[in-house]
C-alpha positions in Angstrom: 84.6 89.4 77.9 84.8 90.5 81.6 81.7 88.9 83.4 78.8 91.2 85.2 77.5 87.7 87.2 77.3 89.0 91.0 78.3 92.4 90.3 76.9 94.2 93.7 79.3 91.5 95.7 82.2 93.1 94.3 82.6 95.7 96.8 85.8 96.0 99.5 85.1 93.8 102.5 85.6 95.9 105.4 87.6 92.4 107.6 90.5 93.2 104.8 91.1 96.6 105.5 94.1 95.6 107.6 95.6 94.7 104.1 96.0 98.2 103.0 99.8 99.2 103.7 100.8 95.5 101.7 98.8 96.6 98.3 100.6 97.6 95.7 103.7 96.4 93.6 106.9 95.5 94.6 110.4 94.4 93.6 112.0 91.7 96.1 115.3 90.7 96.7 116.8 87.9 98.8 118.0 84.5 99.4 116.2 80.7 99.8 117.9 77.9 102.0 118.0 75.6 99.5 120.4 77.4 96.6 123.0 79.2 99.1 124.9 82.0 97.6 122.2 82.4 94.8 120.6 86.4 95.4 117.2 86.1 94.2 115.2 89.0 92.1 111.6 88.8 91.7 108.6 90.5 91.9 105.2 90.8 94.0 101.8 92.2 94.0 98.9 92.6 96.6 95.9 93.3 95.1 92.1 94.2 95.6 90.0 91.5 94.0 86.6 91.6 92.8 85.9 95.1 94.1 88.0 94.4 97.2 86.5 91.2 98.3 89.1 89.4 98.5 93.2 90.4 98.2 95.1 88.5 95.6 99.0 87.7 96.0 101.2 87.3 92.7 105.2 86.3 93.3 107.3 85.1 90.4 111.6 85.3 91.1 114.0 85.4 88.0 115.3 82.0 89.3 113.8 78.9 87.9 113.8 76.9 91.1 111.7 79.3 92.7 108.0 78.7 91.7 105.8 81.5 90.5 102.6 81.6 92.5 99.0 83.2 92.8 97.2 83.2 95.8 93.8 84.4 97.5 93.3 86.1 100.6 89.2 86.3 102.1 87.9 86.1 105.5 85.0 84.0 107.6 83.0 86.2 109.9 82.0 83.2 111.7 85.5 82.2 112.7 86.6 85.6 112.8 89.8 84.5 110.8 91.4 84.6 107.0 92.5 82.5 105.0 95.2 82.1 102.3 94.8 79.3 99.1 97.9 79.1 97.2 98.8 77.8 93.8 101.9 77.7 92.0 103.0 76.7 88.4 104.1 73.1 89.9 100.1 72.8 90.6 101.1 72.9 94.3 98.0 73.7 96.2 98.2 74.7 100.1 95.9 76.4 102.4 97.4 78.8 105.1 95.8 80.5 108.1 96.4 84.3 108.3 96.3 86.9 110.5 97.5 90.7 110.4 98.2 93.3 113.4 100.4 96.7 113.5 101.5 96.1 110.0 103.0 92.7 110.5 100.9 90.2 107.9 101.3 86.2 108.9 100.4 83.0 107.1 101.3 79.4 108.4 100.1 75.8 107.4 100.7 72.7 110.2 101.4 69.2 107.9 102.9 66.2 108.6 106.7 66.8 108.0 106.1 70.2 106.5 104.9 72.9 108.1 105.6 76.2 107.2 104.9 80.0 108.1 105.9 83.1 106.8 105.9 86.9 108.3 105.8 89.7 106.3 106.6 93.2 108.4 105.8 97.0 107.0 109.1 99.2 107.5 108.3 102.4 109.4 108.6 104.3 106.0 105.4 101.9 104.4 107.6 101.6 101.4 109.7 98.5 102.1 108.5 95.0 103.7 110.5 92.4 105.2 109.4 88.8 104.6 110.8 85.5 106.4 109.8 82.0 105.3 110.3 79.2 107.9 110.2 75.6 107.1 110.1 72.3 110.1 109.9 68.6 109.0 109.1 67.3 112.1 106.6 70.2 114.1 109.0 70.9 116.8 112.5 72.5 114.8 111.9 75.7 112.9 114.6 76.4 110.2 114.7 80.2 108.8 113.7 79.0 104.8 114.0 82.4 102.5 114.1 85.7 103.5 113.4 88.5 101.0 113.4 92.2 100.8 110.5 94.0 99.0 110.4 97.5 97.8 107.0 99.7 96.9 107.5 99.9 92.9 106.7 104.3 92.4 
């Protein structure tokens, strides 16, 4: 049963309008540095949640070494910022800072010994995305971790 509590607040958040080019279901193909030579195949969706109050991101790959995950993105008016809360099938939780501008979505976190960043870029046709993640174990040196190509499902 769907709750009707706070239904008046289930409206579009105008601060999230910049996420519109990413909204949809995507197939993914790519690679990850911890499993060289393996082509990753998966799916990701970016969808409006609670009427557009938030953006929900769901992702999975067919490779068991890459966890399926769910995330939620929201905004903070006072800080003029976005936050992504991440949770995956290993019960790993993380909080990322988020920015978006001109068809580029980025999220990052700084954590001693395990900092991460992800850059997702919309192609001019709006039907493909390119995602690149990087990892730093010393907060100085960054190495590419994963690369994905997203194709919009029609």
